[in-house]
Backbone and ligand atoms as CSV (ligand in chain L), in Angstrom:
chain,resi,resn,atom,element,x,y,z
A,1,ASP,N,N,14.112,-5.571,-16.718
A,1,ASP,CA,C,14.066,-4.145,-16.351
A,1,ASP,C,C,12.783,-3.883,-15.563
A,2,PRO,N,N,12.885,-3.643,-14.249
A,2,PRO,CA,C,11.679,-3.483,-13.425
A,2,PRO,C,C,10.799,-2.305,-13.851
A,3,ALA,N,N,11.405,-1.209,-14.319
A,3,ALA,CA,C,10.578,-0.059,-14.727
A,3,ALA,C,C,9.687,-0.442,-15.904
A,4,ALA,N,N,10.268,-1.158,-16.871
A,4,ALA,CA,C,9.496,-1.589,-18.040
A,4,ALA,C,C,8.444,-2.609,-17.643
A,5,ALA,N,N,8.788,-3.500,-16.719
A,5,ALA,CA,C,7.823,-4.513,-16.267
A,5,ALA,C,C,6.643,-3.854,-15.550
A,6,LEU,N,N,6.930,-2.812,-14.766
A,6,LEU,CA,C,5.835,-2.091,-14.093
A,6,LEU,C,C,4.953,-1.377,-15.113
A,7,SER,N,N,5.562,-0.782,-16.131
A,7,SER,CA,C,4.773,-0.118,-17.182
A,7,SER,C,C,3.877,-1.110,-17.906
A,8,ALA,N,N,4.435,-2.300,-18.183
A,8,ALA,CA,C,3.642,-3.326,-18.866
A,8,ALA,C,C,2.476,-3.772,-17.987
A,9,LEU,N,N,2.727,-3.884,-16.694
A,9,LEU,CA,C,1.660,-4.282,-15.771
A,9,LEU,C,C,0.575,-3.197,-15.710
A,10,ARG,N,N,1.012,-1.943,-15.688
A,10,ARG,CA,C,0.037,-0.847,-15.675
A,10,ARG,C,C,-0.825,-0.882,-16.941
A,11,ALA,N,N,-0.195,-1.190,-18.069
A,11,ALA,CA,C,-0.935,-1.282,-19.339
A,11,ALA,C,C,-1.932,-2.436,-19.296
A,12,GLU,N,N,-1.526,-3.546,-18.689
A,12,GLU,CA,C,-2.420,-4.706,-18.584
A,12,GLU,C,C,-3.653,-4.375,-17.730
A,13,ILE,N,N,-3.455,-3.586,-16.691
A,13,ILE,CA,C,-4.585,-3.189,-15.832
A,13,ILE,C,C,-5.560,-2.322,-16.632
A,14,GLY,N,N,-5.019,-1.465,-17.477
A,14,GLY,CA,C,-5.832,-0.657,-18.385
A,14,GLY,C,C,-6.846,0.200,-17.648
A,15,ASP,N,N,-8.010,0.391,-18.253
A,15,ASP,CA,C,-9.094,1.183,-17.659
A,15,ASP,C,C,-9.998,0.191,-16.911
A,16,CYS,N,N,-9.490,-0.308,-15.801
A,16,CYS,CA,C,-9.985,-1.537,-15.157
A,16,CYS,C,C,-11.445,-1.472,-14.716
A,17,THR,N,N,-12.166,-2.560,-15.000
A,17,THR,CA,C,-13.540,-2.726,-14.475
A,17,THR,C,C,-13.672,-4.094,-13.806
A,18,ARG,N,N,-12.557,-4.640,-13.297
A,18,ARG,CA,C,-12.573,-5.995,-12.738
A,18,ARG,C,C,-13.345,-6.096,-11.434
A,19,CYS,N,N,-13.530,-4.975,-10.728
A,19,CYS,CA,C,-14.356,-5.018,-9.503
A,19,CYS,C,C,-15.218,-3.772,-9.443
A,20,LYS,N,N,-16.149,-3.763,-8.473
A,20,LYS,CA,C,-17.133,-2.678,-8.405
A,20,LYS,C,C,-16.535,-1.329,-8.010
A,21,LEU,N,N,-15.305,-1.312,-7.495
A,21,LEU,CA,C,-14.722,-0.024,-7.108
A,21,LEU,C,C,-14.517,0.903,-8.304
A,22,HIS,N,N,-14.492,0.348,-9.502
A,22,HIS,CA,C,-14.289,1.226,-10.669
A,22,HIS,C,C,-15.443,2.208,-10.838
A,23,GLU,N,N,-16.623,1.848,-10.304
A,23,GLU,CA,C,-17.812,2.683,-10.515
A,23,GLU,C,C,-17.650,4.072,-9.906
A,24,GLY,N,N,-16.937,4.154,-8.790
A,24,GLY,CA,C,-16.848,5.443,-8.107
A,24,GLY,C,C,-15.514,6.147,-8.242
A,25,ARG,N,N,-14.595,5.559,-8.980
A,25,ARG,CA,C,-13.246,6.140,-8.977
A,25,ARG,C,C,-13.092,7.272,-9.984
A,26,THR,N,N,-12.149,8.148,-9.684
A,26,THR,CA,C,-11.707,9.145,-10.653
A,26,THR,C,C,-10.474,8.606,-11.370
A,27,LYS,N,N,-9.427,8.281,-10.582
A,27,LYS,CA,C,-8.201,7.737,-11.172
A,27,LYS,C,C,-7.802,6.439,-10.494
A,28,ILE,N,N,-7.231,5.545,-11.276
A,28,ILE,CA,C,-6.583,4.352,-10.724
A,28,ILE,C,C,-5.275,4.818,-10.079
A,29,VAL,N,N,-5.032,4.361,-8.846
A,29,VAL,CA,C,-3.782,4.707,-8.155
A,29,VAL,C,C,-2.883,3.472,-8.193
A,30,PHE,N,N,-2.009,3.451,-9.179
A,30,PHE,CA,C,-1.200,2.266,-9.455
A,30,PHE,C,C,-0.143,2.039,-8.382
A,31,GLY,N,N,0.455,3.137,-7.917
A,31,GLY,CA,C,1.594,3.035,-7.004
A,31,GLY,C,C,2.769,3.726,-7.661
A,32,GLU,N,N,3.770,4.068,-6.862
A,32,GLU,CA,C,4.902,4.805,-7.438
A,32,GLU,C,C,6.138,4.656,-6.560
A,33,GLY,N,N,7.258,5.043,-7.135
A,33,GLY,CA,C,8.525,5.011,-6.402
A,33,GLY,C,C,9.602,4.323,-7.205
A,34,ASP,N,N,10.672,3.937,-6.501
A,34,ASP,CA,C,11.829,3.315,-7.138
A,34,ASP,C,C,11.469,1.888,-7.578
A,35,PRO,N,N,11.543,1.588,-8.883
A,35,PRO,CA,C,11.208,0.237,-9.347
A,35,PRO,C,C,12.141,-0.842,-8.799
A,36,ARG,N,N,13.260,-0.443,-8.168
A,36,ARG,CA,C,14.171,-1.405,-7.543
A,36,ARG,C,C,14.303,-1.158,-6.041
A,37,ALA,N,N,13.279,-0.565,-5.438
A,37,ALA,CA,C,13.366,-0.179,-4.026
A,37,ALA,C,C,13.628,-1.388,-3.135
A,38,ALA,N,N,14.461,-1.190,-2.116
A,38,ALA,CA,C,14.693,-2.241,-1.125
A,38,ALA,C,C,13.587,-2.228,-0.063
A,39,LEU,N,N,12.863,-1.121,0.001
A,39,LEU,CA,C,11.824,-0.949,1.019
A,39,LEU,C,C,10.537,-0.512,0.343
A,40,ALA,N,N,9.447,-1.217,0.629
A,40,ALA,CA,C,8.139,-0.863,0.064
A,40,ALA,C,C,7.129,-0.662,1.188
A,41,PHE,N,N,6.152,0.194,0.929
A,41,PHE,CA,C,5.038,0.419,1.853
A,41,PHE,C,C,3.753,0.049,1.130
A,42,VAL,N,N,2.909,-0.718,1.796
A,42,VAL,CA,C,1.617,-1.084,1.211
A,42,VAL,C,C,0.502,-0.588,2.130
A,43,GLY,N,N,-0.354,0.269,1.590
A,43,GLY,CA,C,-1.499,0.783,2.343
A,43,GLY,C,C,-2.753,0.031,1.980
A,44,GLU,N,N,-3.870,0.660,2.304
A,44,GLU,CA,C,-5.153,-0.021,2.197
A,44,GLU,C,C,-5.806,0.249,0.841
A,45,GLY,N,N,-5.970,1.519,0.546
A,45,GLY,CA,C,-6.591,1.900,-0.717
A,45,GLY,C,C,-6.587,3.402,-0.814
A,46,PRO,N,N,-6.776,3.936,-2.012
A,46,PRO,CA,C,-6.766,5.388,-2.187
A,46,PRO,C,C,-7.876,6.062,-1.390
A,47,GLY,N,N,-7.590,7.243,-0.881
A,47,GLY,CA,C,-8.614,8.114,-0.305
A,47,GLY,C,C,-8.994,9.175,-1.338
A,48,ARG,N,N,-9.634,10.230,-0.874
A,48,ARG,CA,C,-10.124,11.248,-1.810
A,48,ARG,C,C,-8.996,11.929,-2.587
A,49,ASP,N,N,-7.949,12.335,-1.870
A,49,ASP,CA,C,-6.854,13.062,-2.532
A,49,ASP,C,C,-6.123,12.179,-3.538
A,50,GLU,N,N,-5.988,10.900,-3.170
A,50,GLU,CA,C,-5.302,9.957,-4.060
A,50,GLU,C,C,-6.156,9.664,-5.291
A,51,ASP,N,N,-7.461,9.523,-5.080
A,51,ASP,CA,C,-8.394,9.275,-6.190
A,51,ASP,C,C,-8.350,10.428,-7.200
A,52,LEU,N,N,-8.208,11.634,-6.679
A,52,LEU,CA,C,-8.183,12.804,-7.569
A,52,LEU,C,C,-6.835,12.958,-8.263
A,53,SER,N,N,-5.747,12.638,-7.547
A,53,SER,CA,C,-4.407,12.896,-8.099
A,53,SER,C,C,-3.828,11.704,-8.852
A,54,GLY,N,N,-4.261,10.497,-8.500
A,54,GLY,CA,C,-3.676,9.294,-9.102
A,54,GLY,C,C,-2.396,8.829,-8.435
A,55,SER,N,N,-1.970,9.518,-7.351
A,55,SER,CA,C,-0.755,9.115,-6.632
A,55,SER,C,C,-1.113,8.614,-5.238
A,56,PRO,N,N,-0.358,7.605,-4.733
A,56,PRO,CA,C,-0.668,7.066,-3.415
A,56,PRO,C,C,-0.186,7.980,-2.287
A,57,PHE,N,N,-0.914,7.981,-1.211
A,57,PHE,CA,C,-0.482,8.657,0.018
A,57,PHE,C,C,-0.044,10.109,-0.211
A,58,VAL,N,N,-0.968,10.911,-0.704
A,58,VAL,CA,C,-0.690,12.337,-0.884
A,58,VAL,C,C,-1.557,13.215,0.022
A,59,GLY,N,N,-2.583,12.648,0.671
A,59,GLY,CA,C,-3.424,13.426,1.583
A,59,GLY,C,C,-2.774,13.550,2.957
A,60,ALA,N,N,-3.579,13.805,3.970
A,60,ALA,CA,C,-3.045,14.034,5.322
A,60,ALA,C,C,-2.259,12.815,5.814
A,61,ALA,N,N,-2.820,11.622,5.650
A,61,ALA,CA,C,-2.102,10.415,6.088
A,61,ALA,C,C,-0.819,10.248,5.270
A,62,GLY,N,N,-0.897,10.591,3.995
A,62,GLY,CA,C,0.261,10.478,3.118
A,62,GLY,C,C,1.382,11.421,3.515
A,63,GLN,N,N,1.004,12.613,3.958
A,63,GLN,CA,C,2.034,13.554,4.396
A,63,GLN,C,C,2.735,13.029,5.638
A,64,LEU,N,N,1.970,12.369,6.500
A,64,LEU,CA,C,2.606,11.753,7.669
A,64,LEU,C,C,3.512,10.590,7.232
A,65,LEU,N,N,3.062,9.808,6.266
A,65,LEU,CA,C,3.928,8.728,5.762
A,65,LEU,C,C,5.226,9.300,5.184
A,66,THR,N,N,5.114,10.394,4.442
A,66,THR,CA,C,6.312,11.042,3.880
A,66,THR,C,C,7.274,11.457,5.002
A,67,LYS,N,N,6.723,11.977,6.102
A,67,LYS,CA,C,7.573,12.360,7.244
A,67,LYS,C,C,8.254,11.135,7.849
A,68,ILE,N,N,7.516,10.027,7.915
A,68,ILE,CA,C,8.087,8.793,8.471
A,68,ILE,C,C,9.246,8.319,7.586
A,69,VAL,N,N,9.026,8.375,6.266
A,69,VAL,CA,C,10.085,7.967,5.321
A,69,VAL,C,C,11.300,8.879,5.490
A,70,ASN,N,N,11.063,10.167,5.577
A,70,ASN,CA,C,12.159,11.126,5.746
A,70,ASN,C,C,12.892,10.906,7.067
A,71,ALA,N,N,12.142,10.528,8.095
A,71,ALA,CA,C,12.731,10.352,9.428
A,71,ALA,C,C,13.703,9.173,9.469
A,72,ILE,N,N,13.561,8.223,8.530
A,72,ILE,CA,C,14.531,7.129,8.492
A,72,ILE,C,C,15.616,7.386,7.446
A,73,GLY,N,N,15.697,8.645,6.997
A,73,GLY,CA,C,16.805,9.050,6.135
A,73,GLY,C,C,16.583,8.768,4.660
A,74,LEU,N,N,15.324,8.576,4.259
A,74,LEU,CA,C,15.019,8.292,2.855
A,74,LEU,C,C,14.064,9.333,2.295
A,75,GLU,N,N,14.017,9.391,0.966
A,75,GLU,CA,C,13.027,10.215,0.262
A,75,GLU,C,C,11.968,9.280,-0.293
A,76,ARG,N,N,10.809,9.846,-0.617
A,76,ARG,CA,C,9.748,9.009,-1.206
A,76,ARG,C,C,10.228,8.306,-2.471
A,77,ARG,N,N,11.057,8.988,-3.258
A,77,ARG,CA,C,11.511,8.378,-4.520
A,77,ARG,C,C,12.437,7.180,-4.293
A,78,ASP,N,N,12.923,7.009,-3.062
A,78,ASP,CA,C,13.811,5.877,-2.748
A,78,ASP,C,C,13.041,4.606,-2.423
A,79,VAL,N,N,11.748,4.738,-2.120
A,79,VAL,CA,C,10.954,3.583,-1.690
A,79,VAL,C,C,9.857,3.336,-2.721
A,80,PHE,N,N,9.132,2.239,-2.566
A,80,PHE,CA,C,7.987,1.989,-3.448
A,80,PHE,C,C,6.728,2.013,-2.594
A,81,ILE,N,N,5.687,2.677,-3.079
A,81,ILE,CA,C,4.455,2.860,-2.299
A,81,ILE,C,C,3.254,2.423,-3.133
A,82,CYS,N,N,2.451,1.523,-2.597
A,82,CYS,CA,C,1.222,1.108,-3.291
A,82,CYS,C,C,0.173,0.713,-2.258
A,83,ASN,N,N,-0.941,0.221,-2.731
A,83,ASN,CA,C,-2.068,-0.125,-1.868
A,83,ASN,C,C,-2.619,-1.491,-2.241
A,84,VAL,N,N,-3.379,-2.075,-1.325
A,84,VAL,CA,C,-4.006,-3.369,-1.597
A,84,VAL,C,C,-5.005,-3.245,-2.749
A,85,VAL,N,N,-5.790,-2.164,-2.774
A,85,VAL,CA,C,-6.663,-1.913,-3.928
A,85,VAL,C,C,-6.304,-0.569,-4.559
A,86,LYS,N,N,-6.482,-0.473,-5.867
A,86,LYS,CA,C,-6.019,0.691,-6.627
A,86,LYS,C,C,-7.093,1.727,-6.869
A,87,CYS,N,N,-8.328,1.437,-6.451
A,87,CYS,CA,C,-9.418,2.402,-6.618
A,87,CYS,C,C,-10.042,2.699,-5.268
A,88,ARG,N,N,-10.507,3.933,-5.119
A,88,ARG,CA,C,-11.006,4.382,-3.819
A,88,ARG,C,C,-12.304,3.675,-3.426
A,89,PRO,N,N,-12.320,3.044,-2.242
A,89,PRO,CA,C,-13.586,2.499,-1.746
A,89,PRO,C,C,-14.516,3.642,-1.322
A,90,PRO,N,N,-15.847,3.480,-1.533
A,90,PRO,CA,C,-16.788,4.530,-1.158
A,90,PRO,C,C,-16.650,4.904,0.320
A,91,LYS,N,N,-16.630,6.181,0.609
A,91,LYS,CA,C,-16.496,6.702,1.983
A,91,LYS,C,C,-15.285,6.113,2.702
A,92,ASN,N,N,-14.269,5.734,1.951
A,92,ASN,CA,C,-13.024,5.185,2.528
A,92,ASN,C,C,-13.245,3.942,3.381
A,93,ARG,N,N,-14.297,3.185,3.089
A,93,ARG,CA,C,-14.477,1.929,3.834
A,93,ARG,C,C,-13.333,0.970,3.497
A,94,ASP,N,N,-13.196,-0.077,4.322
A,94,ASP,CA,C,-12.183,-1.095,4.058
A,94,ASP,C,C,-12.496,-1.797,2.730
A,95,PRO,N,N,-11.475,-2.187,1.993
A,95,PRO,CA,C,-11.730,-2.973,0.785
A,95,PRO,C,C,-12.384,-4.305,1.139
A,96,GLU,N,N,-13.313,-4.765,0.300
A,96,GLU,CA,C,-14.039,-6.011,0.550
A,96,GLU,C,C,-13.313,-7.179,-0.123
A,97,PRO,N,N,-13.601,-8.405,0.366
A,97,PRO,CA,C,-12.860,-9.583,-0.135
A,97,PRO,C,C,-12.868,-9.719,-1.657
A,98,ASP,N,N,-14.016,-9.444,-2.306
A,98,ASP,CA,C,-14.046,-9.595,-3.775
A,98,ASP,C,C,-13.162,-8.557,-4.456
A,99,GLU,N,N,-13.052,-7.366,-3.853
A,99,GLU,CA,C,-12.204,-6.309,-4.410
A,99,GLU,C,C,-10.722,-6.663,-4.239
A,100,ILE,N,N,-10.399,-7.202,-3.072
A,100,ILE,CA,C,-9.009,-7.626,-2.825
A,100,ILE,C,C,-8.651,-8.793,-3.745
A,101,ALA,N,N,-9.642,-9.669,-3.973
A,101,ALA,CA,C,-9.381,-10.814,-4.861
A,101,ALA,C,C,-9.108,-10.342,-6.284
A,102,ALA,N,N,-9.787,-9.273,-6.709
A,102,ALA,CA,C,-9.599,-8.767,-8.075
A,102,ALA,C,C,-8.287,-7.998,-8.214
A,103,CYS,N,N,-7.927,-7.224,-7.207
A,103,CYS,CA,C,-6.781,-6.306,-7.318
A,103,CYS,C,C,-5.499,-6.903,-6.739
A,104,GLY,N,N,-5.641,-7.767,-5.751
A,104,GLY,CA,C,-4.483,-8.297,-5.041
A,104,GLY,C,C,-3.408,-8.899,-5.930
A,105,PRO,N,N,-3.808,-9.689,-6.959
A,105,PRO,CA,C,-2.775,-10.278,-7.820
A,105,PRO,C,C,-1.874,-9.225,-8.478
A,106,PHE,N,N,-2.424,-8.045,-8.774
A,106,PHE,CA,C,-1.596,-6.986,-9.373
A,106,PHE,C,C,-0.603,-6.427,-8.353
A,107,VAL,N,N,-1.055,-6.281,-7.107
A,107,VAL,CA,C,-0.138,-5.811,-6.052
A,107,VAL,C,C,0.994,-6.824,-5.873
A,108,ARG,N,N,0.614,-8.096,-5.854
A,108,ARG,CA,C,1.646,-9.125,-5.693
A,108,ARG,C,C,2.668,-9.062,-6.834
A,109,ARG,N,N,2.173,-8.862,-8.045
A,109,ARG,CA,C,3.108,-8.798,-9.173
A,109,ARG,C,C,3.980,-7.558,-9.098
A,110,GLN,N,N,3.403,-6.433,-8.666
A,110,GLN,CA,C,4.239,-5.239,-8.483
A,110,GLN,C,C,5.367,-5.527,-7.501
A,111,LEU,N,N,5.013,-6.175,-6.394
A,111,LEU,CA,C,6.022,-6.447,-5.370
A,111,LEU,C,C,7.047,-7.466,-5.862
A,112,GLU,N,N,6.616,-8.412,-6.688
A,112,GLU,CA,C,7.573,-9.357,-7.281
A,112,GLU,C,C,8.558,-8.638,-8.198
A,113,ILE,N,N,8.033,-7.681,-8.978
A,113,ILE,CA,C,8.878,-6.936,-9.917
A,113,ILE,C,C,9.887,-6.074,-9.158
A,114,VAL,N,N,9.399,-5.339,-8.166
A,114,VAL,CA,C,10.273,-4.426,-7.414
A,114,VAL,C,C,11.245,-5.234,-6.539
A,115,GLY,N,N,10.748,-6.299,-5.940
A,115,GLY,CA,C,11.605,-7.174,-5.138
A,115,GLY,C,C,12.209,-6.529,-3.906
A,116,PRO,N,N,11.403,-5.822,-3.114
A,116,PRO,CA,C,11.972,-5.211,-1.896
A,116,PRO,C,C,12.405,-6.277,-0.898
A,117,ARG,N,N,13.399,-5.934,-0.084
A,117,ARG,CA,C,13.789,-6.845,0.991
A,117,ARG,C,C,12.805,-6.742,2.144
A,118,VAL,N,N,12.267,-5.530,2.352
A,118,VAL,CA,C,11.335,-5.289,3.461
A,118,VAL,C,C,10.079,-4.600,2.935
A,119,ILE,N,N,8.933,-5.094,3.364
A,119,ILE,CA,C,7.650,-4.474,3.028
A,119,ILE,C,C,6.983,-4.058,4.333
A,120,VAL,N,N,6.674,-2.777,4.457
A,120,VAL,CA,C,5.932,-2.313,5.621
A,120,VAL,C,C,4.446,-2.341,5.274
A,121,ALA,N,N,3.700,-3.125,6.031
A,121,ALA,CA,C,2.255,-3.242,5.827
A,121,ALA,C,C,1.575,-2.214,6.718
A,122,LEU,N,N,0.914,-1.237,6.087
A,122,LEU,CA,C,0.309,-0.141,6.838
A,122,LEU,C,C,-1.141,-0.476,7.159
A,123,GLY,N,N,-1.386,-0.929,8.375
A,123,GLY,CA,C,-2.745,-1.204,8.828
A,123,GLY,C,C,-3.206,-2.622,8.559
A,124,ARG,N,N,-4.372,-2.930,9.101
A,124,ARG,CA,C,-4.881,-4.298,9.090
A,124,ARG,C,C,-5.095,-4.886,7.699
A,125,PRO,N,N,-5.806,-4.184,6.783
A,125,PRO,CA,C,-6.052,-4.835,5.490
A,125,PRO,C,C,-4.756,-5.217,4.764
A,126,ALA,N,N,-3.757,-4.345,4.807
A,126,ALA,CA,C,-2.487,-4.646,4.126
A,126,ALA,C,C,-1.772,-5.797,4.810
A,127,ALA,N,N,-1.733,-5.781,6.129
A,127,ALA,CA,C,-1.025,-6.835,6.871
A,127,ALA,C,C,-1.698,-8.183,6.643
A,128,GLN,N,N,-3.026,-8.203,6.731
A,128,GLN,CA,C,-3.731,-9.480,6.559
A,128,GLN,C,C,-3.604,-9.992,5.127
A,129,PHE,N,N,-3.651,-9.065,4.162
A,129,PHE,CA,C,-3.500,-9.460,2.755
A,129,PHE,C,C,-2.106,-10.046,2.512
A,130,LEU,N,N,-1.076,-9.328,2.944
A,130,LEU,CA,C,0.288,-9.758,2.628
A,130,LEU,C,C,0.654,-11.051,3.338
A,131,LEU,N,N,0.118,-11.248,4.533
A,131,LEU,CA,C,0.504,-12.421,5.320
A,131,LEU,C,C,-0.516,-13.543,5.238
A,132,GLY,N,N,-1.637,-13.302,4.566
A,132,GLY,CA,C,-2.639,-14.357,4.416
A,132,GLY,C,C,-3.169,-14.854,5.747
A,133,THR,N,N,-3.479,-13.905,6.619
A,133,THR,CA,C,-3.952,-14.266,7.956
A,133,THR,C,C,-5.121,-13.363,8.321
A,134,SER,N,N,-5.891,-13.773,9.317
A,134,SER,CA,C,-6.946,-12.883,9.818
A,134,SER,C,C,-6.640,-12.419,11.246
A,135,GLU,N,N,-5.377,-12.578,11.659
A,135,GLU,CA,C,-4.998,-12.102,12.998
A,135,GLU,C,C,-5.144,-10.581,13.082
A,136,PRO,N,N,-5.508,-10.059,14.238
A,136,PRO,CA,C,-5.668,-8.598,14.381
A,136,PRO,C,C,-4.330,-7.859,14.290
A,137,ILE,N,N,-4.396,-6.598,13.865
A,137,ILE,CA,C,-3.168,-5.815,13.658
A,137,ILE,C,C,-2.385,-5.663,14.964
A,138,GLY,N,N,-3.102,-5.571,16.065
A,138,GLY,CA,C,-2.416,-5.430,17.357
A,138,GLY,C,C,-1.500,-6.608,17.653
A,139,ALA,N,N,-1.882,-7.795,17.143
A,139,ALA,CA,C,-1.056,-8.991,17.344
A,139,ALA,C,C,0.042,-9.097,16.295
A,140,LEU,N,N,-0.243,-8.572,15.094
A,140,LEU,CA,C,0.723,-8.716,13.993
A,140,LEU,C,C,1.830,-7.674,14.057
A,141,ARG,N,N,1.498,-6.483,14.534
A,141,ARG,CA,C,2.422,-5.367,14.399
A,141,ARG,C,C,3.706,-5.583,15.212
A,142,GLY,N,N,4.793,-5.056,14.665
A,142,GLY,CA,C,6.027,-5.013,15.436
A,142,GLY,C,C,6.957,-6.185,15.268
A,143,SER,N,N,6.534,-7.232,14.566
A,143,SER,CA,C,7.512,-8.296,14.315
A,143,SER,C,C,7.488,-8.700,12.849
A,144,PHE,N,N,8.690,-9.029,12.358
A,144,PHE,CA,C,8.847,-9.419,10.961
A,144,PHE,C,C,8.301,-10.815,10.728
A,145,ARG,N,N,7.664,-10.982,9.562
A,145,ARG,CA,C,7.332,-12.324,9.073
A,145,ARG,C,C,7.759,-12.397,7.620
A,146,GLU,N,N,8.101,-13.570,7.196
A,146,GLU,CA,C,8.536,-13.779,5.822
A,146,GLU,C,C,7.321,-13.953,4.924
A,147,SER,N,N,7.364,-13.343,3.744
A,147,SER,CA,C,6.303,-13.562,2.761
A,147,SER,C,C,6.850,-13.326,1.364
A,148,GLY,N,N,6.819,-14.341,0.536
A,148,GLY,CA,C,7.245,-14.212,-0.853
A,148,GLY,C,C,8.660,-13.668,-1.002
A,149,GLY,N,N,9.578,-14.088,-0.144
A,149,GLY,CA,C,10.970,-13.666,-0.257
A,149,GLY,C,C,11.276,-12.317,0.363
A,150,ALA,N,N,10.255,-11.672,0.937
A,150,ALA,CA,C,10.495,-10.385,1.611
A,150,ALA,C,C,10.162,-10.534,3.093
A,151,LEU,N,N,10.698,-9.615,3.885
A,151,LEU,CA,C,10.309,-9.542,5.284
A,151,LEU,C,C,9.188,-8.521,5.389
A,152,VAL,N,N,8.084,-8.921,5.971
A,152,VAL,CA,C,6.931,-8.025,6.115
A,152,VAL,C,C,6.867,-7.532,7.554
A,153,MET,N,N,6.826,-6.216,7.705
A,153,MET,CA,C,6.668,-5.604,9.030
A,153,MET,C,C,5.320,-4.903,9.089
A,154,PRO,N,N,4.341,-5.500,9.751
A,154,PRO,CA,C,3.060,-4.812,9.910
A,154,PRO,C,C,3.171,-3.696,10.956
A,155,THR,N,N,2.499,-2.591,10.673
A,155,THR,CA,C,2.424,-1.531,11.679
A,155,THR,C,C,1.106,-0.784,11.511
A,156,PHE,N,N,0.861,0.176,12.389
A,156,PHE,CA,C,-0.388,0.926,12.293
A,156,PHE,C,C,-0.390,1.819,11.054
A,157,HIS,N,N,-1.583,2.074,10.544
A,157,HIS,CA,C,-1.750,2.955,9.385
A,157,HIS,C,C,-1.550,4.416,9.816
A,158,PRO,N,N,-0.906,5.233,8.956
A,158,PRO,CA,C,-0.713,6.638,9.345
A,158,PRO,C,C,-2.016,7.396,9.633
A,159,ALA,N,N,-3.123,7.014,8.990
A,159,ALA,CA,C,-4.402,7.680,9.296
A,159,ALA,C,C,-4.813,7.408,10.749
A,160,TYR,N,N,-4.466,6.227,11.235
A,160,TYR,CA,C,-4.738,5.883,12.634
A,160,TYR,C,C,-3.865,6.734,13.554
A,161,LEU,N,N,-2.625,6.963,13.129
A,161,LEU,CA,C,-1.716,7.785,13.944
A,161,LEU,C,C,-2.211,9.215,14.070
A,162,LEU,N,N,-2.914,9.689,13.025
A,162,LEU,CA,C,-3.437,11.060,13.085
A,162,LEU,C,C,-4.524,11.184,14.149
A,163,ARG,N,N,-5.185,10.071,14.438
A,163,ARG,CA,C,-6.259,10.087,15.446
A,163,ARG,C,C,-5.746,9.631,16.809
A,164,ASN,N,N,-4.612,8.949,16.836
A,164,ASN,CA,C,-4.083,8.365,18.078
A,164,ASN,C,C,-2.592,8.667,18.205
A,165,GLU,N,N,-2.320,9.838,18.739
A,165,GLU,CA,C,-0.931,10.280,18.909
A,165,GLU,C,C,-0.057,9.213,19.583
A,166,SER,N,N,-0.646,8.515,20.545
A,166,SER,CA,C,0.149,7.587,21.357
A,166,SER,C,C,0.604,6.364,20.556
A,167,ALA,N,N,0.018,6.159,19.357
A,167,ALA,CA,C,0.448,5.024,18.533
A,167,ALA,C,C,1.690,5.359,17.707
A,168,LYS,N,N,2.128,6.635,17.756
A,168,LYS,CA,C,3.308,7.010,16.960
A,168,LYS,C,C,4.574,6.333,17.461
A,169,ARG,N,N,4.686,6.228,18.774
A,169,ARG,CA,C,5.924,5.648,19.325
A,169,ARG,C,C,6.110,4.183,18.908
A,170,PRO,N,N,5.080,3.329,19.073
A,170,PRO,CA,C,5.278,1.946,18.604
A,170,PRO,C,C,5.565,1.849,17.104
A,171,VAL,N,N,5.013,2.764,16.301
A,171,VAL,CA,C,5.316,2.732,14.855
A,171,VAL,C,C,6.791,3.065,14.650
A,172,TRP,N,N,7.282,4.080,15.369
A,172,TRP,CA,C,8.684,4.473,15.243
A,172,TRP,C,C,9.607,3.341,15.679
L,1,URA,N1,N,-4.575,5.618,2.776
L,1,URA,C1,C,-4.138,4.498,2.167
L,1,URA,O1,O,-4.254,3.396,2.668
L,1,URA,N2,N,-3.568,4.640,0.975
L,1,URA,C2,C,-3.398,5.815,0.357
L,1,URA,O2,O,-2.857,5.831,-0.748
L,1,URA,C3,C,-3.863,6.960,1.019
L,1,URA,C4,C,-4.443,6.838,2.224
C-alpha cells in the first residue's frame, strides 16, 4: 500500500537533523499528492511559503506549477510533488552536496513507492540529482532519459519562468 509506505517513510524521517538545513527550517516539506501517481514533479527545495506551510510548491512558483498541471488536464491531487531537499535552504540558495546526500535517499524511496512512469525534473538541481549527471539544464531539458524505471523529463523551474517569460514556451 503506497499510502502506508509513504507514512512509514515520513515517520522514519521524524524531526530530522541529518543535515544542517534543519537549523533554519520551520517545517519539513515531505511532499504530497497521489501515492500512486503516474506523473511526479521534483523541485529543488522549499522556499519561504513552503517552509511555513509544510506543503511543496505553494508560493508564486508553486501557483505557476499548479497552472501547468491544470493546463495538461490534471489536478494537483492527481500527481505527486516533492523536492530534492525537504528543508528550506537559507535565502533559497541551491542545496549543497552534503544536504542532497542526506535527503536524496528519502526522495528516491518516495519515488520508488509512488512508482510514476514519468518524473518531471524542475530545474538544474533536480535534473542533475535524478540523472546523476553534472550536465547543464540547457543541455538536459526537453528530452526523456530513463532513471530507476521511470522516464525523467528535465525542464526549467517555474521560478525561472516567472523571471523569463520566453522560457514558458519550451517548458510547454
Ligand atoms: N521551489 C521549489 O523548488 N520547491 C518548492 O516546493 C517551492 C519552490
